[in-house]
N, C-alpha and C positions, 0 to 999 in steps of 0.2 A: 535736188535730194527727191527722195518716193516719201511719199506723201504716210505717214504712220496711223493707219485706221484702226477704229477700235468700235466690239459689237454695242449699240445703246441695246436694242430690243428686237424680237422676231413681230413679226406681223403675217399675216395668211392673207391673202386679195383676190380674189374669183379662182379659188380653189391651189393658188403658186405661193408659197412660201418666201416675204421676202425676209433680209435682215438694217435696218437701220441703224446707216456706221456715221461714227465722227470723226475727227481728227483735234486733237488737243490743240495743236501749233495755229493751226489758220483759224478753227471756230467751226470750218463748215462741215453741214450733215448732205449724205446723196442715198440711195434708195441703190441698193442690187439686190439680184430674183436667186435665191440658190438654188443651185442642185442637188438632187436627191437620187440621184441615181447609184452612188457606192454603197456598200456594204455599210452597216447600221444610218440608214441616211445623212452620209454626212454632209452637211453643209460647208460646200464650196463658192467665193464670189471673188469681185475680182475689183476691186479696189487700183485704181491708175494703172490698168493693165498687169498687176503683180497677182499672181493666183496663191491665196494661202489657203488653208484647209482648219478645217473647226475642229478640235480632237478634244470631244469630255470623256465618257467612263466607257467608250466603247474597246476602248485598246484595255484597260484592267481587267485581270485575271481575276474569275469567281472565287470565294475565298467564304462564301456561305455555306450554312450548316444545310444540307439537306441528306436525311436518313436512307437509306438503303433497302427497296422493297426489294421482295421477289417474285421475279414475272412468273406469270402462266406455264407449267410445264407444255410442250413441242408434242405435237403428234405424232411430230416427224421431224430430223433432221438432215443439214444438204452442209456436208465435211469436203472442200476441195481436195479434191487429189493430184499433189503434184509430183514430177518425173512417171507420170502414168506412161504406164507399158501395156497393149491392151491383151498381150499374149500371158505376160507373168499375173497381170495382176486379176484379169479373166477369173484363172484358175483360182487363188486365193481368198478371192471376195466373194463367195458364190450369192447368189439369191436365196433368203432366205435361211442364210448362216446366222445365227446365235453369238451377239457379240457384247459386252459388258463393259461396265465405264471404268476407262484407263486403260482397255487392253488395247496392248501393239498390231494394229490390223498390220503394217510393211511398214520398212525401215522407216523413224521418222516420225510414222503416222498412227495416229491412236482415236480412238472410239471414245466422245465424249459423256456417249448417252450406254444403259441396256438397252437392246429392241434387236430388233432383226433388220439383216442386210437386205434393202428391196431393189437394190440395183443400181447401176449409177451412168452416167452421162452428163451434159452439156445442158443447162438450166432453157435455153430456146435453141432451135435447131437453127439456128441466124448466125446465133456463134457456139463456136466449136470447141473453146478454149474458154474457163479453166473446164475441168471435167468434176464432176459432185459425185460424192456418194453421198446415197440414199438410204439413209438405215429411221424403221420406225420404233418409237421408242416404246417401253414396256412401263406396265405402270409399276413395280415394284424395280428397284434399283441394286446391283447387284457391285459391289465391287473388286475388279484384277485382282489374284488372292496374290499377285507377283510385288503388288504394293503393302507394304508394312509398315507399320505405324516408330520409328525410332527415341523415343521420348528423349533418351538420356544420348542426341545426336554429333556434340562438339566432344566425346569421351571417344569416339571411331576416329576411322582414319581417311581422310578428305578423301582417295580413290573408292573406297566403300561409298559414303557417302554421293560421291558422281555417279554412281552406277547407280545408286535407287532413285537419284533424281530423274536420272536418261529417262525411269520409264515412268514418269509424271505429268508427260508431256507440255512441258516448260519451254525447251527450244536452246536455254541460253546455257544451258549447264553442256551440252556435248562435246565441245571446244574450249573449255575455261583452260584456261592457264594460269600460272600465277601471275602477279599483276600486286605493281609499288599502291597504289589507289583504288578502291573501290566506289563508284560514285551513285548513290541510288537517291531516284528522284520523287519527291513529291509533290508536286507542280505541278501542277492542270499545263498542258504544251500551249491548250487555244481559251481565248474567252468563251464564255457560256459554259465549259465544260466544268462538271463539279465532280470528279471520279477520284485521283488520288489524294486531296486534302481529305476528304469526309473518310475515306480508308482508313488515313492515318490520325484520325478522333476515336473512328471505332475500335481499332487495333494497337494501339499506343506499343501497350507491351508484346507482342507479337513482331510489329514493324523491329525492335531492338533485337528482340530474339533472334530474328531474317538477321542484323545487321552482324550481330556477333558470328552465325553460320558463311556469310559470305565472308569476313574476316581469316574463317579457319580453314574454308574450304581453296582463299587464294595466297593465305601466306602475307594478306597484306599488310602495310604499314601504318594506313590510314583509312578506315572506311566513312565517308565522307553521309551524311544526311542530308538532302536541299529541301529547303521546305520555305514554304510564301512565308514573306515577315509576320502578317496575322497569326500564325502558330507559330511562330519561335521560342514564347515565353513558353510555351504550350509544352514544347519536344526537350528542350534547354537544359534543363534541369536532368534528364536520363541520360546525357552524354557518360562514354566510360574514357576506359585508356583504350584509345587508338579508335575512338567512333567520336566524331565530331559532328554538328551540327550546323550549315551553312545557312545563313540567310539571303531570300533569294525577294526582291522587288517585284510588284505579281505585278507585271505589265508585260504582257504580249511585245516583243517575238521570247520574250527571256527564260523561256518553261522547256521552249527545244529544245534539246538535247546538244546540237551542234553551240547555241548560239550558251547553255549554262555550260560546258566544259571551256570553251573559248574564255570566259571571264570567269573560270575557278582558277585559270591556270598560273595565275598571279600569284594563287595564294596553298596551291597545290601543287603537287609532281603530279604532271595526267600525262606525261609522253605514255606510259604503263599504265595503263586504267582498263578498268570493265564498269561500263555504265547500264543501267537499267533500271525500271521505275518499280514503286512500293507493290504496285497488283503481282508483278511478279517478284515480287521477294516475300510477299506473304504467300503466296501460293507454294513459294518453295519449302517455306516454314510449316503448311501446311502436312505437305506432302510426307514430312519426316516424324510431325508432332503426332499428328492423324492418320497415313497414310492414305493418305484422297489425291486425285490429278487435279490437273488446271483442267475443269472442265464446265466454270462458268464464268463469264465478264460480265463486270459493273459497267454498266452503259448509262449517261445524261441522254433522256428523251426531253427534245424541248418543243413542245407544240402553242396551238394559240392559248392553251388555257398557263402556260408555266412551264416551268422546265421537274423534272424526278430522273433521281438514281436509281437503277431496279438492274439486277444481277441478274442473268441471263443467260441462258444455255448458251452455251458454242453451239454453233451451226441452227438456230432459231431462227427461220425466215422474219423478214420484217414482217410482210403480210399478216401473220400470224403475231407479231409484236405489237402490231399496228393495227390491229384490229378495233378496236374500240376506238380510235382515233377519227375522228370525221377529215377525211382527206379529200381535198374537194379534186376534180380534175385539171385543175392549174393550177395546184401547189406542187409546192415543191420538196423532195425528202433530200439529204444532203447526209450520206454516208462517213461521218467526221464533221470537224468544226469548221464555223464560215470561214475559216484563209484557207485551208490546206484539204478542205473537205471535198469530195467526188459529189456530182449529181446521181442518183441511185435512178435507173428506167425503168427495175423492172422488182417487183414488192415480193417478188422469189426469192432476190440474192437475201442470203446467210449473214448473223452478228461470226464475226470471226475474232481469233482474238488477237486483233486489233481496231478494231473497234471502240472508240469511246463514245463517240455521242451518237444520236441522229437527231437532226433537225429537220423539223418538217415549218417551213416557209409558206406565208399565206401568199395566194399569188397576187395580193396589194405590195408584199414585200418584195417579190424578188425584183435581183440585180440585174439589167442587161447592159451589156457589154458589147460596144460597137467597131466596127471596124474604122474609125476614123484615122486620120493622120496624128502623128506625132506633134506637141506645138513647142518641145524641147523647151518644155518650163525646168527639168532638171526632179521635179517633186521626185520620183521613181528611184537617181540615181544618190540624193541624199537618204531616201528612207532606208535604202537596201542595209543592211544588216554585215554583209560581208563586201559591201564597196564593188561590188559591179556595175558596168557600164549598161545598167538596162535599159535607157532607151534604143543604144545602137545595137543590143544585143535581141529587142524585139523587133526592131527594123529587117537586119540580119536575115529571123528565124524569117519575119511575115516573108521573103524573097528567096527561101531556101538557099541563104547561102549561107549553110552549116559546116563549111570546115574554118570562115570566119570567127562565128560561134566557137568551137573548140579553142581558137587560139587565144580568143578575151577571156578564156577562164571558165565559161559557162558551166563547167563540171561544181565548178565555188556553190553554186547554186544551191540553194535546203528548199528553195521553194514555199518561202513562209507567206506570200501572197501580198505581204506590204506596198509591193510598189502596181499594182492592181488598185489594190484598196486606196493610195494616194494620185491616181489618175485622173487629170479632169478628164483628160478624151475618153475617158471609159473604156481604152483599149483592154483585151484581152492576154496579158506580159504573163500572167502564170502559164498557159494553155501554149502561149507561142516558144514560152525557154524550155517546157516538156518536151512537147515537139522537138525543139535543137536538140533536146538532151538523147531524144529516141533514137532521132537520125543520124546524130552525131555517131551516137555507136556503133548504129548501121557503118556510118564511113570509117570508123577508123576497122572496126572488123574486117572489111574488105580489103584496106588497105596492108591490113595484118598480111593478110591471104596474098595478096600481089607481091609483099615483100619475101614473101615464103615463097612463090614461088617463081619471082627469079634469084633467089638464093638456089635454090634447087635447080636453076637452070645453069645457073655457072659453074657451080659445082659438077653437073654432067659435060660442061663443056670443058671443063678443068682435066676431068675423067677422061675424055677421048682426048684431047692433047697426049697425058701422060702415055695410052695408051697408042696413039701415034708416034709418039717418041720413041718407044722400045722397040716400036716394028721395024722402025727405020734404025 
């Protein structure tokens, strides 16, 4: 039987961290060297060949109070252009064209500032996509006159309200349909991020006004506000008819939309549901009550001195937002949280509506992944919240066997990063699975095209046979 080892203490010797292990069963002790190459300096050790992982507070979602400060106004914003058509868009988005905050420049594309268009193009010549529109920001702000305040929005027809919300740069209102349940999350998605909880603290009354708005728009039987456990008592008393408060254990990955909806399925009918976060909810309420578009994003900025929440103009380049931070050449800037974020290699990239966090990692804290062999320990499989065989998927992806990845339900992967977090070999599992997803989509597209070609060929052959029979 395997010996049950426990930790007695930590010791540092010659710049290496050791842990003193002991066993209650036979009162033996041993030293084990810890490896700190995983995120949050996770300590891993090998007692009698078994690999275990020390989990402390690193997976807990932050529920701290961090007041939101206004970030400085940028001199220029960069807005990504989707479905860019150079012939059509070049005529509409002319240089020196004045624009207003909230003005629709093309279908589904809005200006977040008042200023003048200065052109469009990629961030660097080496990367052709995406194309960004550059707007020089004016000193004074002017809201687009099409956006008008509607304080008594509950008395108006839902269709009329949707038309007004569609002009507020919200995104989720364009295809809004009647649903049974609306789920609004005030649970931050990753550790270290403190956006949604703080927005709920500072805007409690407006949040519940937004919940009533969603109930009116969707005719939902229930509107559920998901909050972390520490904030449950803060909002539970404000629940009303058709509006409920759902408590969530503040531990990663419970705040991810996929996991949150899955865990709520036992208590609520989520077969027909609408999901959005509390920030988009507040933006919808502000669009109707104040006539303001969604032009600012609350971002948690984490650097070597600590963390803070900032209200940032959408489109602000990271270089301008982080200009007062002392970033070294070998430091790592991550857009997003520590688990699902992506490395930023160009600080001219802008803050978007999806940016929740900017994490500046000191060069001494950067975690390196290695192309080591899988140990078949099974930790990634046990950690996966959607029950995938991650160890096999990682190896199939490594050797470009993407069709097998698709057969093993790779599409169910939510890219939470827990597999890479617990991997003792330091394998870049998330990157491998993302590669397999991308290549798998290309493979499926090619197979669909081949199937269509085969079907067309058969139809052509049948047509020729019928024509031959008629002639004969």
